[in-house]
Z-matrix of the N, CA and C atoms (Angstrom, degrees):
N
C 1 1.461
C 2 1.521 1 108.76
N 3 1.358 2 117.48 1 124.78
C 4 1.458 3 120.04 2 -177.85
C 5 1.525 4 110.75 3 -73.82
N 6 1.349 5 114.94 4 169.26
C 7 1.461 6 120.85 5 -173.87
C 8 1.517 7 112.47 6 -60.51
N 9 1.354 8 116.88 7 -43.43
C 10 1.458 9 120.74 8 -178.60
C 11 1.531 10 111.22 9 -63.54
N 12 1.324 11 116.51 10 -47.36
C 13 1.465 12 119.80 11 -179.36
C 14 1.515 13 110.62 12 -65.46
N 15 1.336 14 116.89 13 -37.70
C 16 1.459 15 121.62 14 177.99
C 17 1.530 16 110.05 15 -59.09
N 18 1.342 17 116.04 16 -44.07
C 19 1.465 18 121.16 17 -179.72
C 20 1.528 19 110.82 18 -64.87
N 21 1.334 20 117.50 19 -37.39
C 22 1.462 21 121.06 20 179.76
C 23 1.526 22 111.00 21 -67.32
N 24 1.336 23 116.52 22 -40.66
C 25 1.464 24 120.20 23 178.54
C 26 1.525 25 110.21 24 -65.52
N 27 1.329 26 117.30 25 -41.63
C 28 1.470 27 121.51 26 177.66
C 29 1.527 28 110.23 27 -60.14
N 30 1.335 29 116.91 28 -41.13
C 31 1.466 30 120.76 29 178.74
C 32 1.529 31 110.46 30 -61.46
N 33 1.341 32 116.99 31 -38.42
C 34 1.463 33 119.83 32 179.50
C 35 1.533 34 110.97 33 -71.11
N 36 1.324 35 117.12 34 -33.87
C 37 1.471 36 120.20 35 176.30
C 38 1.523 37 110.17 36 -65.07
N 39 1.335 38 116.96 37 -42.73
C 40 1.464 39 120.74 38 177.91
C 41 1.526 40 110.66 39 -64.75
N 42 1.320 41 115.67 40 -34.48
C 43 1.471 42 120.06 41 176.11
C 44 1.523 43 109.92 42 -62.83
N 45 1.344 44 116.88 43 -42.41
C 46 1.462 45 120.50 44 178.43
C 47 1.521 46 111.08 45 -61.10
N 48 1.343 47 117.16 46 -43.28
C 49 1.455 48 121.08 47 179.28
C 50 1.517 49 110.90 48 -58.88
N 51 1.340 50 115.60 49 -42.11
C 52 1.468 51 120.47 50 -179.96
C 53 1.516 52 110.98 51 -67.09
N 54 1.334 53 116.55 52 -44.92
C 55 1.467 54 120.42 53 -177.26
C 56 1.529 55 111.45 54 -66.65
N 57 1.337 56 116.72 55 -35.32
C 58 1.455 57 120.57 56 -179.87
C 59 1.526 58 112.19 57 -84.41
N 60 1.345 59 116.76 58 -8.37
C 61 1.458 60 121.35 59 179.28
C 62 1.514 61 113.19 60 67.49
N 63 1.340 62 117.21 61 36.67
C 64 1.464 63 121.61 62 -176.76
C 65 1.525 64 111.36 63 -114.14
N 66 1.319 65 115.70 64 135.81
C 67 1.460 66 120.47 65 171.66
C 68 1.522 67 108.98 66 -79.94
N 69 1.352 68 115.65 67 172.39
C 70 1.467 69 119.26 68 -174.68
C 71 1.525 70 112.13 69 -57.77
N 72 1.325 71 116.82 70 -43.05
C 73 1.470 72 120.07 71 -178.00
C 74 1.529 73 109.83 72 -63.98
N 75 1.338 74 116.61 73 -44.56
C 76 1.466 75 120.98 74 -179.92
C 77 1.523 76 111.36 75 -66.56
N 78 1.336 77 115.44 76 -40.14
C 79 1.460 78 120.28 77 -179.64
C 80 1.524 79 110.26 78 -65.34
N 81 1.329 80 116.68 79 -42.26
C 82 1.464 81 121.24 80 179.02
C 83 1.525 82 110.50 81 -60.89
N 84 1.337 83 116.25 82 -42.61
C 85 1.465 84 120.16 83 178.79
C 86 1.529 85 110.63 84 -64.63
N 87 1.336 86 116.04 85 -38.85
C 88 1.463 87 120.88 86 -177.23
C 89 1.527 88 111.43 87 -63.59
N 90 1.335 89 116.83 88 -38.67
C 91 1.467 90 119.38 89 -176.72
C 92 1.528 91 112.95 90 -99.07
N 93 1.353 92 115.81 91 -3.97
C 94 1.455 93 119.98 92 173.99
C 95 1.518 94 115.22 93 77.07
N 96 1.342 95 117.10 94 42.55
C 97 1.466 96 120.93 95 175.53
C 98 1.519 97 109.49 96 -126.70
N 99 1.321 98 115.79 97 161.82
C 100 1.456 99 121.37 98 177.60
C 101 1.534 100 109.62 99 -69.09
N 102 1.331 101 116.10 100 137.89
C 103 1.467 102 120.65 101 -176.92
C 104 1.519 103 112.09 102 -59.98
N 105 1.325 104 116.90 103 -40.11
C 106 1.467 105 119.73 104 -179.09
C 107 1.527 106 110.97 105 -66.48
N 108 1.332 107 116.96 106 -35.70
C 109 1.465 108 119.69 107 177.39
C 110 1.527 109 110.93 108 -68.83
N 111 1.325 110 116.94 109 -38.54
C 112 1.462 111 120.09 110 177.13
C 113 1.524 112 110.34 111 -60.10
N 114 1.323 113 116.59 112 -42.45
C 115 1.464 114 121.02 113 178.72
C 116 1.523 115 110.81 114 -61.33
N 117 1.325 116 116.41 115 -39.68
C 118 1.469 117 120.11 116 178.87
C 119 1.527 118 110.91 117 -66.02
N 120 1.333 119 116.65 118 -40.09
C 121 1.470 120 120.10 119 177.38
C 122 1.527 121 110.59 120 -62.22
N 123 1.341 122 116.03 121 -46.70
C 124 1.459 123 120.69 122 -174.80
C 125 1.521 124 112.63 123 -69.16
N 126 1.319 125 116.81 124 -25.29
C 127 1.463 126 121.06 125 179.64
C 128 1.524 127 112.55 126 -100.57
N 129 1.344 128 115.47 127 10.88
C 130 1.472 129 122.36 128 177.21
C 131 1.521 130 112.61 129 60.20
N 132 1.324 131 115.96 130 27.92
C 133 1.461 132 119.91 131 175.86
C 134 1.527 133 111.09 132 -88.80
N 135 1.334 134 115.66 133 -7.63
C 136 1.451 135 121.10 134 178.66
C 137 1.529 136 107.59 135 -145.76
N 138 1.330 137 118.53 136 131.91
C 139 1.468 138 120.46 137 -177.52
C 140 1.524 139 111.33 138 -64.38
N 141 1.325 140 115.67 139 143.79
C 142 1.457 141 120.62 140 178.49
C 143 1.525 142 110.12 141 -67.66
N 144 1.300 143 116.17 142 126.76
C 145 1.461 144 120.56 143 -178.47
C 146 1.526 145 110.18 144 -98.35
N 147 1.330 146 115.43 145 158.27
C 148 1.466 147 119.84 146 176.95
C 149 1.523 148 110.65 147 -61.82
N 150 1.328 149 115.88 148 -37.05
C 151 1.460 150 120.02 149 -179.85
C 152 1.524 151 111.08 150 -62.18
N 153 1.334 152 116.42 151 -42.93
C 154 1.467 153 120.94 152 179.28
C 155 1.522 154 110.62 153 -64.96
N 156 1.323 155 117.46 154 -45.98
C 157 1.462 156 121.29 155 -178.67
C 158 1.525 157 111.14 156 -64.57
N 159 1.328 158 116.80 157 -37.24
C 160 1.465 159 119.93 158 178.99
C 161 1.524 160 111.55 159 -66.72
N 162 1.338 161 116.43 160 -30.22
C 163 1.465 162 119.89 161 175.91
C 164 1.530 163 110.85 162 -63.61
N 165 1.332 164 115.74 163 -38.92
C 166 1.462 165 120.00 164 178.29
C 167 1.530 166 110.28 165 -63.68
N 168 1.322 167 115.31 166 -43.61
C 169 1.462 168 120.68 167 -177.88
C 170 1.527 169 110.50 168 -64.61
N 171 1.332 170 116.59 169 -46.87
C 172 1.462 171 121.36 170 -175.04
C 173 1.527 172 111.86 171 -73.24
N 174 1.340 173 116.65 172 -46.36
C 175 1.469 174 120.11 173 -172.74
C 176 1.517 175 114.19 174 -83.24
N 177 1.323 176 117.54 175 -20.85
C 178 1.464 177 120.11 176 -179.34
C 179 1.527 178 112.65 177 -111.35
N 180 1.328 179 116.89 178 -11.18
C 181 1.458 180 119.53 179 -177.06
C 182 1.516 181 112.45 180 71.71
N 183 1.343 182 116.21 181 27.56
C 184 1.464 183 121.22 182 -176.83
C 185 1.532 184 109.81 183 -82.75
N 186 1.312 185 115.83 184 143.74
C 187 1.455 186 120.97 185 174.75
C 188 1.534 187 109.45 186 -68.55
N 189 1.325 188 116.95 187 124.36
C 190 1.457 189 120.19 188 179.70
C 191 1.519 190 110.94 189 -67.39
N 192 1.335 191 116.30 190 -33.36
C 193 1.458 192 120.27 191 177.96
C 194 1.529 193 110.28 192 -62.75
N 195 1.342 194 115.80 193 -42.88
C 196 1.467 195 119.44 194 177.26
C 197 1.530 196 110.75 195 -65.20
N 198 1.322 197 116.12 196 -43.95
C 199 1.455 198 121.07 197 -176.45
C 200 1.529 199 111.45 198 -61.46
N 201 1.325 200 117.32 199 -42.54
C 202 1.466 201 121.21 200 -175.44
C 203 1.519 202 113.33 201 -88.12
N 204 1.332 203 116.51 202 -37.18
C 205 1.465 204 119.26 203 -172.15
C 206 1.530 205 114.25 204 -114.07
N 207 1.338 206 117.04 205 -15.01
C 208 1.458 207 119.44 206 -177.69
C 209 1.507 208 113.39 207 80.86
N 210 1.341 209 117.09 208 7.98
C 211 1.461 210 121.10 209 176.78
C 212 1.522 211 108.53 210 -101.58
N 213 1.328 212 116.86 211 177.40
C 214 1.457 213 121.77 212 -176.01
C 215 1.537 214 108.45 213 67.84
N 216 1.323 215 117.42 214 -163.09
C 217 1.456 216 123.97 215 178.44
C 218 1.521 217 108.47 216 -112.24
N 219 1.350 218 118.56 217 150.28
C 220 1.466 219 119.67 218 -178.72
C 221 1.522 220 113.75 219 -52.40
N 222 1.338 221 116.61 220 -43.15
C 223 1.455 222 119.64 221 -178.03
C 224 1.524 223 112.71 222 -115.81
N 225 1.332 224 116.07 223 14.49
C 226 1.451 225 120.19 224 172.96
C 227 1.507 226 113.84 225 66.30
N 228 1.306 227 115.23 226 -165.87
C 229 1.464 228 122.14 227 -176.46
C 230 1.517 229 110.20 228 -96.38
N 231 1.320 230 115.68 229 134.53
C 232 1.451 231 121.10 230 175.27
C 233 1.525 232 108.54 231 -84.07
N 234 1.336 233 118.54 232 114.36
C 235 1.453 234 120.06 233 -172.27
C 236 1.519 235 114.75 234 -76.33
N 237 1.317 236 117.30 235 -13.65
C 238 1.458 237 119.55 236 -173.97
C 239 1.517 238 111.92 237 -72.75
N 240 1.308 239 115.43 238 150.39
C 241 1.461 240 120.46 239 172.18
C 242 1.509 241 107.43 240 -75.71
N 243 1.317 242 117.13 241 126.28
C 244 1.461 243 121.26 242 -174.44
C 245 1.521 244 109.87 243 -100.09
N 246 1.307 245 116.86 244 125.36
C 247 1.453 246 122.22 245 174.15
C 248 1.526 247 107.33 246 -120.73
N 249 1.349 248 118.80 247 94.75
C 250 1.448 249 120.54 248 -178.05
C 251 1.521 250 111.41 249 -59.15
N 252 1.339 251 114.91 250 141.93
C 253 1.455 252 119.69 251 176.38
C 254 1.517 253 109.78 252 -69.40
N 255 1.310 254 116.61 253 153.71
C 256 1.458 255 120.27 254 177.74
C 257 1.518 256 108.75 255 -65.62
N 258 1.329 257 116.37 256 133.37
C 259 1.455 258 120.97 257 -177.14
C 260 1.518 259 110.47 258 -62.06
N 261 1.317 260 113.81 259 140.04
C 262 1.453 261 120.12 260 176.32
C 263 1.509 262 108.12 261 -151.41
N 264 1.340 263 118.18 262 154.66
C 265 1.462 264 119.82 263 178.99
C 266 1.522 265 111.15 264 -55.95
N 267 1.323 266 115.62 265 135.61
C 268 1.455 267 119.77 266 178.28
C 269 1.501 268 114.39 267 81.07
N 270 1.338 269 118.60 268 17.09
C 271 1.451 270 121.25 269 179.02
C 272 1.515 271 111.60 270 -62.29
N 273 1.325 272 117.39 271 150.80
C 274 1.459 273 121.73 272 -179.15
C 275 1.519 274 109.82 273 -122.26
N 276 1.335 275 115.69 274 161.76
C 277 1.449 276 121.39 275 -179.20
C 278 1.517 277 110.25 276 103.81
N 279 1.329 278 115.74 277 -158.27
C 280 1.461 279 122.07 278 -179.78
C 281 1.525 280 109.19 279 -91.49
N 282 1.342 281 118.38 280 124.12
C 283 1.463 282 120.04 281 -176.03
C 284 1.525 283 112.87 282 -70.72
N 285 1.317 284 115.92 283 142.33
C 286 1.458 285 123.64 284 176.37
C 287 1.525 286 107.55 285 -108.69
N 288 1.346 287 115.84 286 128.43
C 289 1.459 288 120.85 287 -176.14
C 290 1.523 289 110.41 288 -108.19
N 291 1.322 290 115.07 289 141.92
C 292 1.457 291 120.97 290 176.44
C 293 1.531 292 108.30 291 -80.26
N 294 1.337 293 114.20 292 66.83
C 295 1.464 294 122.04 293 -174.87
C 296 1.519 295 107.94 294 -137.34
N 297 1.316 296 115.96 295 136.61
C 298 1.464 297 120.79 296 174.88
C 299 1.516 298 108.29 297 -96.61
N 300 1.330 299 116.36 298 123.02
C 301 1.466 300 120.69 299 -175.87
C 302 1.518 301 112.51 300 -70.31
N 303 1.331 302 118.43 301 -12.67
C 304 1.462 303 119.28 302 -171.66
C 305 1.521 304 114.26 303 -130.89
N 306 1.323 305 118.07 304 9.78
C 307 1.465 306 118.52 305 -173.66
C 308 1.517 307 112.30 306 -122.51
N 309 1.339 308 115.34 307 144.38
C 310 1.462 309 121.10 308 170.46
C 311 1.511 310 113.80 309 77.87
N 312 1.323 311 113.84 310 -175.07
C 313 1.450 312 121.03 311 179.18
C 314 1.513 313 109.13 312 -75.24
N 315 1.321 314 116.19 313 134.59
C 316 1.460 315 120.82 314 -177.01
C 317 1.517 316 110.20 315 -72.11
N 318 1.314 317 115.78 316 128.20
C 319 1.457 318 120.13 317 174.49
C 320 1.517 319 108.76 318 -90.56
N 321 1.312 320 116.59 319 172.74
C 322 1.461 321 119.97 320 177.07
C 323 1.512 322 111.20 321 -69.54
N 324 1.316 323 116.73 322 163.71
C 325 1.453 324 121.39 323 -177.07
C 326 1.525 325 111.47 324 -59.70
N 327 1.332 326 116.93 325 -41.49
C 328 1.448 327 119.87 326 -178.24
C 329 1.521 328 111.88 327 -63.26
N 330 1.342 329 116.73 328 -36.74
C 331 1.462 330 120.58 329 177.35
C 332 1.522 331 110.59 330 -71.89
N 333 1.324 332 116.23 331 -37.91
C 334 1.462 333 121.77 332 -177.29
C 335 1.521 334 111.00 333 -59.89
N 336 1.319 335 116.75 334 -45.42
C 337 1.456 336 121.35 335 -176.32
C 338 1.529 337 112.12 336 -110.42
N 339 1.323 338 115.60 337 34.94
C 340 1.459 339 120.29 338 175.69
C 341 1.530 340 109.43 339 -69.07
N 342 1.314 341 116.37 340 147.01
C 343 1.467 342 120.74 341 -177.42
C 344 1.523 343 112.51 342 -57.87
N 345 1.343 344 116.25 343 -33.26
C 346 1.462 345 117.93 344 -177.92
C 347 1.528 346 112.63 345 -68.63
N 348 1.354 347 117.12 346 -12.03
C 349 1.465 348 120.82 347 177.85
C 350 1.527 349 112.52 348 -87.45
N 351 1.335 350 117.58 349 -6.96
C 352 1.468 351 120.41 350 -179.61
C 353 1.525 352 109.60 351 -73.15
N 354 1.338 353 115.53 352 127.54
C 355 1.465 354 120.27 353 178.98
C 356 1.527 355 112.30 354 -114.03
N 357 1.327 356 117.78 355 -4.54
C 358 1.457 357 120.17 356 178.61
C 359 1.516 358 111.82 357 169.22
N 360 1.315 359 114.95 358 -175.38
C 361 1.461 360 121.59 359 178.57
C 362 1.530 361 109.15 360 -135.21
N 363 1.329 362 115.56 361 151.47
C 364 1.460 363 121.38 362 178.71
C 365 1.517 364 109.14 363 -123.67
N 366 1.315 365 116.56 364 135.08
C 367 1.461 366 122.01 365 174.87
C 368 1.515 367 108.72 366 -117.63
N 369 1.344 368 116.09 367 107.82
C 370 1.457 369 122.15 368 178.34
C 371 1.527 370 108.70 369 -136.91
N 372 1.341 371 118.33 370 150.93
C 373 1.471 372 120.89 371 177.69
C 374 1.524 373 111.26 372 -57.12
N 375 1.340 374 115.96 373 139.40
C 376 1.475 375 123.93 374 177.50
C 377 1.521 376 113.49 375 68.21
N 378 1.331 377 117.76 376 6.11
C 379 1.456 378 120.69 377 178.60
C 380 1.522 379 108.15 378 -98.52
N 381 1.326 380 116.00 379 109.20
C 382 1.461 381 121.21 380 -173.80
C 383 1.516 382 111.73 381 -73.07
N 384 1.340 383 117.94 382 137.56
C 385 1.468 384 120.18 383 174.99
C 386 1.522 385 111.69 384 -67.38
N 387 1.347 386 117.06 385 -11.40
C 388 1.464 387 121.00 386 177.28
C 389 1.528 388 112.09 387 -81.11
N 390 1.322 389 116.71 388 -9.32
C 391 1.466 390 120.43 389 175.21
C 392 1.525 391 109.75 390 -80.41
N 393 1.317 392 115.37 391 170.07
C 394 1.461 393 122.14 392 172.07
C 395 1.524 394 107.30 393 -130.12
N 396 1.314 395 116.81 394 140.11
C 397 1.456 396 121.33 395 -176.35
C 398 1.525 397 109.77 396 -108.45
N 399 1.332 398 115.24 397 128.34
C 400 1.469 399 121.13 398 179.25
C 401 1.523 400 108.96 399 -133.04
N 402 1.305 401 115.08 400 160.50
C 403 1.464 402 122.26 401 -176.58
C 404 1.533 403 110.11 402 -88.17
N 405 1.325 404 116.52 403 151.13
C 406 1.467 405 122.60 404 177.19
C 407 1.525 406 108.48 405 -120.70
N 408 1.319 407 116.09 406 136.08
C 409 1.466 408 120.23 407 175.26
C 410 1.522 409 109.55 408 -121.03
N 411 1.325 410 116.33 409 156.85
C 412 1.457 411 120.74 410 179.44
C 413 1.512 412 112.46 411 94.37
N 414 1.346 413 115.96 412 170.37
C 415 1.465 414 120.92 413 -175.04
C 416 1.526 415 113.23 414 -117.68
N 417 1.336 416 118.23 415 16.97
C 418 1.465 417 119.63 416 -176.28
C 419 1.528 418 112.18 417 -67.42
N 420 1.348 419 117.58 418 -23.51
C 421 1.466 420 120.51 419 -179.92
C 422 1.527 421 111.87 420 -107.28
N 423 1.334 422 117.78 421 9.59
C 424 1.463 423 121.40 422 177.81
C 425 1.535 424 109.76 423 -69.32
N 426 1.337 425 118.41 424 142.52
C 427 1.464 426 127.09 425 7.57
C 428 1.529 427 114.53 426 -93.96
N 429 1.330 428 118.57 427 3.62
C 430 1.471 429 120.15 428 -179.36
C 431 1.523 430 110.07 429 -65.42
N 432 1.330 431 116.41 430 -47.24
C 433 1.464 432 121.97 431 176.04
C 434 1.524 433 106.99 432 -125.15
N 435 1.318 434 116.08 433 119.44
C 436 1.458 435 120.73 434 -177.36
C 437 1.522 436 110.62 435 -94.24
N 438 1.317 437 115.69 436 159.49
C 439 1.454 438 121.64 437 176.29
C 440 1.528 439 109.81 438 -57.34
N 441 1.341 440 116.67 439 123.64
C 442 1.459 441 121.09 440 -179.12
C 443 1.504 442 114.62 441 96.52
N 444 1.341 443 118.58 442 -9.60
C 445 1.457 444 120.91 443 174.62
C 446 1.522 445 109.81 444 -67.90
N 447 1.337 446 115.45 445 164.08
C 448 1.450 447 121.81 446 173.44
C 449 1.524 448 108.82 447 -113.32
N 450 1.332 449 117.02 448 152.05
C 451 1.460 450 121.14 449 176.02
C 452 1.521 451 108.98 450 -126.15
N 453 1.331 452 115.28 451 141.03
C 454 1.463 453 121.88 452 174.28
C 455 1.525 454 107.53 453 -96.45
N 456 1.322 455 116.54 454 122.38
C 457 1.461 456 121.30 455 -173.10
C 458 1.521 457 110.98 456 -123.30
N 459 1.332 458 113.81 457 156.10
C 460 1.468 459 120.82 458 172.69
C 461 1.510 460 108.18 459 -128.82
N 462 1.329 461 115.75 460 136.68
C 463 1.457 462 120.22 461 -178.83
C 464 1.520 463 110.59 462 -67.08
N 465 1.330 464 116.37 463 139.90
C 466 1.460 465 122.80 464 177.03
C 467 1.524 466 107.60 465 -91.49
N 468 1.323 467 115.88 466 113.83
C 469 1.463 468 119.76 467 -177.30
C 470 1.517 469 112.29 468 -77.42
N 471 1.336 470 116.50 469 -29.56
C 472 1.464 471 121.40 470 179.26
C 473 1.525 472 108.72 471 -114.63
N 474 1.343 473 118.43 472 100.43
C 475 1.471 474 120.69 473 -175.97
C 476 1.517 475 113.81 474 -65.83
N 477 1.340 476 117.42 475 -13.59
C 478 1.468 477 120.25 476 178.43
C 479 1.518 478 112.03 477 -83.79
N 480 1.332 479 116.75 478 -12.80
C 481 1.462 480 120.77 479 178.92
C 482 1.521 481 108.38 480 -98.42
N 483 1.319 482 115.27 481 91.89
C 484 1.458 483 121.46 482 -176.94
C 485 1.527 484 109.31 483 -110.42
N 486 1.321 485 116.03 484 131.66
C 487 1.461 486 121.25 485 173.26
C 488 1.530 487 106.83 486 -89.82
N 489 1.324 488 115.04 487 93.69
C 490 1.463 489 120.54 488 -174.23
C 491 1.526 490 110.92 489 -58.94
N 492 1.320 491 114.58 490 137.13
C 493 1.451 492 120.43 491 -179.52
C 494 1.516 493 113.36 492 91.56
N 495 1.350 494 117.90 493 -5.33
C 496 1.453 495 121.28 494 177.57
C 497 1.530 496 110.55 495 -89.98
N 498 1.305 497 116.07 496 163.75
C 499 1.463 498 121.77 497 -179.73
C 500 1.522 499 109.31 498 -92.70
N 501 1.331 500 115.72 499 133.44
C 502 1.460 501 121.79 500 179.44
C 503 1.524 502 109.32 501 -129.95
N 504 1.328 503 115.43 502 154.30
C 505 1.455 504 121.44 503 161.72
C 506 1.523 505 105.76 504 -94.17
N 507 1.328 506 115.87 505 120.14
C 508 1.464 507 121.83 506 -175.06
C 509 1.526 508 108.48 507 -112.42
N 510 1.316 509 116.04 508 126.02
C 511 1.457 510 120.45 509 179.48
C 512 1.524 511 109.58 510 -102.86
N 513 1.338 512 114.92 511 117.98
C 514 1.456 513 122.51 512 177.84
C 515 1.529 514 108.82 513 -104.99
N 516 1.327 515 116.84 514 -170.60
C 517 1.461 516 120.34 515 -179.80
C 518 1.521 517 111.87 516 -58.78
N 519 1.322 518 116.47 517 -45.12
C 520 1.459 519 120.65 518 -171.13
C 521 1.519 520 115.47 519 -112.88
N 522 1.332 521 116.86 520 -18.36
C 523 1.456 522 118.48 521 -173.83
C 524 1.520 523 111.72 522 -142.24
N 525 1.332 524 114.07 523 157.13
C 526 1.465 525 121.01 524 166.39
C 527 1.523 526 107.35 525 -108.13
N 528 1.315 527 116.62 526 134.87
C 529 1.457 528 121.80 527 -176.94
C 530 1.521 529 110.05 528 -128.18
N 531 1.325 530 116.49 529 144.73
C 532 1.465 531 122.15 530 173.28
C 533 1.510 532 107.33 531 -106.65
N 534 1.329 533 116.64 532 113.03
C 535 1.464 534 121.11 533 -173.48
C 536 1.530 535 111.01 534 -148.89
N 537 1.331 536 114.69 535 160.92
C 538 1.460 537 120.11 536 164.75
C 539 1.524 538 107.90 537 -73.33
N 540 1.319 539 117.40 538 140.67
C 541 1.461 540 121.47 539 171.71
C 542 1.517 541 108.49 540 -100.03
N 543 1.329 542 115.56 541 120.48
C 544 1.464 543 121.55 542 -179.99
C 545 1.520 544 109.49 543 -117.24
N 546 1.316 545 115.59 544 151.89
C 547 1.450 546 121.39 545 -179.18
C 548 1.530 547 110.99 546 -70.24
N 549 1.321 548 116.00 547 137.62
C 550 1.469 549 123.44 548 178.26
C 551 1.521 550 108.72 549 -102.50
N 552 1.326 551 117.32 550 154.29
C 553 1.469 552 120.27 551 176.99
C 554 1.521 553 111.40 552 -65.42
N 555 1.329 554 116.36 553 -27.28
C 556 1.458 555 122.16 554 175.41
C 557 1.527 556 108.08 555 -93.81
N 558 1.337 557 118.93 556 118.32
C 559 1.472 558 120.66 557 -176.98
C 560 1.519 559 114.08 558 -62.52
N 561 1.333 560 117.22 559 -15.09
C 562 1.460 561 120.60 560 178.47
C 563 1.533 562 112.56 561 -88.42
N 564 1.335 563 115.65 562 -0.70
C 565 1.457 564 121.44 563 -178.03
C 566 1.526 565 110.18 564 -121.42
N 567 1.334 566 116.04 565 161.46
C 568 1.461 567 121.69 566 170.75
C 569 1.528 568 107.92 567 -134.43
N 570 1.310 569 115.50 568 158.02
C 571 1.463 570 121.37 569 177.21
C 572 1.528 571 108.19 570 -106.08
N 573 1.332 572 116.52 571 126.89
C 574 1.457 573 122.11 572 172.95
C 575 1.523 574 107.56 573 -98.71
N 576 1.319 575 115.66 574 120.05
C 577 1.469 576 120.17 575 -174.09
C 578 1.522 577 111.12 576 -120.96
N 579 1.318 578 116.33 577 137.46
C 580 1.460 579 122.62 578 176.66
C 581 1.518 580 109.64 579 -90.39
N 582 1.329 581 115.82 580 159.31
C 583 1.458 582 120.94 581 172.22
C 584 1.529 583 109.82 582 -78.95
N 585 1.315 584 116.19 583 -37.32
C 586 1.463 585 122.41 584 -179.84
C 587 1.532 586 109.44 585 -72.08
N 588 1.340 587 118.76 586 118.61
C 589 1.473 588 121.17 587 -176.71
C 590 1.525 589 114.13 588 -65.76
N 591 1.316 590 117.57 589 -9.86
C 592 1.466 591 120.09 590 178.71
C 593 1.534 592 112.18 591 -77.52
N 594 1.331 593 116.41 592 -7.89
C 595 1.459 594 120.75 593 179.38
C 596 1.530 595 109.63 594 -107.36
N 597 1.326 596 116.04 595 134.39
C 598 1.461 597 121.40 596 179.71
C 599 1.530 598 111.12 597 -79.42
N 600 1.346 599 115.26 598 157.77
C 601 1.451 600 120.78 599 173.29
C 602 1.524 601 110.48 600 -64.80
N 603 1.325 602 115.71 601 153.42
C 604 1.455 603 122.08 602 174.98
C 605 1.522 604 108.94 603 -120.61
N 606 1.314 605 117.53 604 126.26
C 607 1.459 606 122.64 605 175.42
C 608 1.522 607 108.54 606 -98.51
N 609 1.325 608 116.62 607 121.13
C 610 1.463 609 119.79 608 -179.76
C 611 1.520 610 109.84 609 -132.35
N 612 1.318 611 115.25 610 156.88
C 613 1.459 612 120.54 611 176.96
C 614 1.525 613 109.94 612 -77.33
N 615 1.309 614 115.52 613 141.45
C 616 1.464 615 119.27 614 177.33
C 617 1.519 616 111.07 615 -58.26
N 618 1.325 617 115.88 616 -36.12
C 619 1.466 618 120.80 617 -177.41
C 620 1.526 619 112.14 618 -66.86
N 621 1.341 620 117.52 619 -16.59
C 622 1.463 621 121.07 620 179.16
C 623 1.529 622 112.15 621 -83.94
N 624 1.329 623 116.62 622 -8.21
C 625 1.464 624 120.84 623 178.87
C 626 1.523 625 108.61 624 -88.24
N 627 1.322 626 116.15 625 117.34
C 628 1.465 627 120.57 626 -179.18
C 629 1.523 628 112.00 627 -87.48
N 630 1.328 629 116.24 628 -40.43
C 631 1.465 630 121.39 629 178.90
C 632 1.523 631 108.59 630 -142.22
N 633 1.345 632 115.33 631 149.28
C 634 1.463 633 120.58 632 174.84
C 635 1.521 634 108.48 633 -132.78
N 636 1.325 635 115.73 634 140.14
C 637 1.458 636 121.62 635 178.45
C 638 1.526 637 108.24 636 -130.67
N 639 1.317 638 116.33 637 122.20
C 640 1.458 639 120.99 638 179.91
C 641 1.522 640 109.86 639 -76.60
N 642 1.326 641 116.48 640 127.46
C 643 1.466 642 121.29 641 176.82
C 644 1.521 643 108.53 642 -79.60
N 645 1.336 644 116.19 643 115.65
C 646 1.461 645 120.67 644 -178.01
C 647 1.523 646 112.86 645 -100.21
N 648 1.325 647 116.81 646 -28.85
C 649 1.458 648 120.46 647 179.10
C 650 1.520 649 109.32 648 -143.21
N 651 1.330 650 115.24 649 150.17
C 652 1.455 651 121.44 650 170.57
C 653 1.520 652 106.78 651 -113.46
N 654 1.328 653 116.17 652 124.90
C 655 1.459 654 121.24 653 178.23
C 656 1.522 655 107.81 654 -102.06
N 657 1.304 656 115.32 655 106.30
C 658 1.466 657 121.23 656 -174.10
C 659 1.520 658 110.76 657 -83.12
N 660 1.308 659 116.04 658 127.71
C 661 1.461 660 121.67 659 178.37
C 662 1.525 661 108.77 660 -97.88
N 663 1.310 662 116.60 661 115.49
C 664 1.460 663 121.34 662 179.52
C 665 1.525 664 108.81 663 -88.39
N 666 1.322 665 115.38 664 98.24
C 667 1.460 666 120.66 665 -175.83
C 668 1.523 667 112.84 666 -73.65
N 669 1.326 668 117.21 667 -6.37
C 670 1.463 669 119.41 668 -178.47
C 671 1.527 670 112.64 669 -85.81
N 672 1.355 671 115.73 670 -8.51
C 673 1.469 672 118.18 671 -179.29
C 674 1.516 673 110.67 672 -75.86
């Protein structure tokens, strides 16, 4: 693994630590490695080994493709059919909102995640209660995200920190879109890319993005059940 790729993988490991809310000692215990060795890996004092990377995949359920290449989703697709529980006061787990991530005029963030929009909660392994779950319509991201699937998203607090090649929910003036974010030749622009080849790329100004939400999980709804 070359130096640049090694640094990118380390950045994704640090991202996992932040998302899981684990310090180095806790993270080392979670994946079953010595704390001092973890520190050496994170500071590039020791090359990342296949054994170490496989521990991340097995013990955290992380996508190896995402870990090594930055493609796919950090925790991949949840294959189970999701039936959110009926919302009730004091519900626990990850909240599900009666909101379509890709349809209609975009409302403000406060309206989007207003409590009255909660229709239930989901409890699944590796699904953080700090995420929010919203529905996706359309086939622009098929087959990765199908029409009617749900996505678990986390708000991006720093819009300048983009994980290129990842899927985001992007809120513009008039619409919310679920797309891959790709690097543009102009640093003031970004490319919104669909998975479905029948849809063209969209070039938009960074300043036109009001909110961004990183898609961490896809909850696939099996309508054939």
